[in-house]
N, C-alpha and C positions, 0 to 999 in steps of 0.2 A: 641814799640816806634814809628815805622813807621806808624802803624795803628792809633795811637793817633794823629800824625801830619796830617794825611789825613782827620781827622775830623774838623780841624781848617777851619773856613769859609773864603775862599779867598776874598780879597777886603774889608773886614770889619776891623775896628780898633780893636786891641786886648787889653784886660785888663787881666793882670796876677796877681792873688792874692796868696800869699805864706805864710803859717804858718812858724814860725821860728824854735822853738825847736822840733826836731824829723823830720823836713822836710828839712830845709836848713843846719842844724847842728845836729849831734847826741845829744841825751839827755844825760846830765851830772848829777852827783850826786848833784851839786849845780848850780843854774841858771847862776851865774857869770862866770862859767867855760866854758860855751858854746860860743866860739868865732868863728868869721867868718874869713877865710883866705883871704889874700889880693887879690889873683887871683880871688876868688869868688866874692869879692866886685866889682872888675873890670867887671866881667861877668854880674852882676846885673846892673851896670851902662850902659853897652853896650845895654842890653835888654831894659833898661829904655829910651833909645833914640829911640827905635823902637815901644814901646808899653807903655801903662799905667801899671806901676808896683806898687803893694801895698803889704807891709809886714804886716801880720795880726797876732796879738799875744795877749796872756793874760798878757804879761808884760806891765808895764806902758809906756806911750808914750815917755817920755824923755829918759828912759833907753833903749827902743827899738831903738830910733834914735842914741843913743850913741854907742851901740854895733854894729849896722849895718853900720852906717857911709857911706851911699851912697847918695850923693846929687841928686836931680832931680827925686826922686821917692816918693811915698806916704807911710804913716805909719798909721796903725790902731792899737791902743793900748787898753789895758784893756777890751778885748773881745768886741771891737766895740764902747766903750764909748768915746774914744778920737780919733780924726782924724787930721792928719797933711798933707796938700796937697797944692801945689802952694803957699807956704809961709804963709798959714793961718791955724790956729788951731781951731777945733770945739770940744766942750765937751757937752755930752748929759745933758740937764738941770736937769733931774731927778737924775743924778749922783752927780751933784753939790749940790743938796738939801740934799743928804745923806752923804756928805763928813764927817761931824762931827761924825755921827753915825758909819761910817766905822772906823774912827780913834779910837773911844772908844772901839769898838769890837776888833781891832787889839791889843790895849794895854792890854785889859782884858785877851785875849787868851795868849798873850806873858807871862803874869804873872802866868798863870795856867799850861803851858805845860812843865815846867821844870822837871816834873816827867816822861816825855816821851823822853828819850835820842834819838837823831837823828831827831826829829821833830823840825821845826823852822817856824817862822812867817815872811811873807813878806808883809809889809804894802805898798800898791800900790796907796794910796791916795783915789781912787774911788772904789777899791776892795781890798780884803785881800786874800792872798794865804797861806795856812798852808801845808807845804811840809812834807811828811812822807816817802820818798823813802829810807832814811837811818834808819828809825825807825823799831823796832821789830813789825812784822805783828800781833803778839798776842795782841798788845796794841791798835790796830786800833779802835775797838768799843769804848773803854774808851776815846780815843782822840776825836773821832767824837762826843761823848756825850758832851764833854767840849765845842765844837764849836757850837753844836746845842743849848745849853743853852744860849750862847751869842746871837745867831740869834733870839731866842725867846724873849730876852730882848728888841729887837728893835720894838716889837709889829707890825710886818708886814712890817717894813721898809726895811728889808734885807732878802735875801734868800741864801740858801746853794746849791752848786752843786759840782760835782766831775770831775776831769780830770785825767791825768796819774800820779798816786801817789801824788795827791794834792787835797785838799779840798778848794773850792773857796767860799768866801762870797761876794755877789754882792748886789747892790740896787735892790729892788723889782720892777723892771720895765721891760716891754716886749721888751728886747733888747739883742742882742747877736752878734757874729761875722758876721752872715749872714746879719743882718740888718745894721751893720756897713759897709759891702761891698756895699749893695744897696745904702746907703747914700753917699758913696764916688762916686759911679757911677753917682748918681743924680747930685752931685756937679761938677763932672768932665765935664759933658756935651760933646757932639760930634755932628758933622753934621749928622753922621750915628750911629746907635746903636752899642755899643761895643759887641764884642764876648768875653765873660768872661771865664777865666780858673781859677779854684781854686784847690790848692794842699795842703793837710793837713793830719795829722796823729792822731790827738787827738779827744776825745769825743766832745769837744767844736767845732771842725770843722764840725761836723755833721749838726750844725745849718746853716752853710754856704752852705753845700751840699743841704740842704732842700730849702734854699732861691733861689738857682740857678738851681733847678730841671727843666728839659726841656729847659735849656739855656746853651749854651757853653759846656765846659768840666769840670767835677768834678772828682778829682783823689785822692784816698786815698793812703797814703804811708804805706807799711807794709802788712803783711798777717794776717789771723785770723779776729776776730771781724766783725760782720755784719755791713754794711755801706750803707748809702744812695748815696754814690758816684757811678758813673757809671763805673769807671775805677780804676786801681791800678798801682802803681810803687813799686818795691821791697824795696827801701831804699834811703838814702840821695844821694848816688852817682848816682843813676838812675834819681833822680830829676834834678841834675845838668846837666846830659847828655841830658835830655829832654829840659831843658831851653836853652842850647847851640844850639841844633837842631832847636828849635822854633825860636830863633833869626835869624838864617840863612834863615828859611822859610819865615819869615816876610820880611826880607831884599830882598828876591827874588820877593816879590809882593809889590812894592813901593806904590801902591794905598791904601794899608792897613795901612800905617803909619799915 
């Protein structure tokens, strides 16, 4: 922990980007069960007064804002396709163009997966998540085939990717969490370049680690799995300990605010 803090560039404004599920809260069987405790909301609010804080998630923007409920910070939803910062919302134009195709795919998959107990569809307007954490692992290949079929029906408009026990359907545009982070940094602006810190645990966070290579700190939560991140924290509690220590460090260098 101390070694990580020593890498924070003194005097530079700090931007902290945090994945939600698996980083700020433990992963739950269903997304709606992953709630943030009041004292941790307060910690994010305090950090947000010292640094640019952005919560980055595959969840849709409105849901992300509703569950986090911390004013004064930024939110990046739908893997970077939606951004809310300083009272303004931005949505990637390519996502808007594919909104109807996403809706059709979500409805079609919903109708077909009743034969896969434990799997369920989450229509996130600009993306679709098919969760299979509670499904029988033996059914994964068949479930994936159903989803692949719907992606093919889009004739190149949609693509399929995988996260932790979830299959994601997204618009076929070159965009991800990393590009969402860079877009927010561009929009935030500063008299001096931000020192970025990104903390995440999912496959989709690797895109952000890639975008921030050779810049700031990239930190993967958890062991195992090869990663592009330069550093690791063991789990959710370590993330919160790091954030509290980071806030104190920034407060001790007023010029970095």
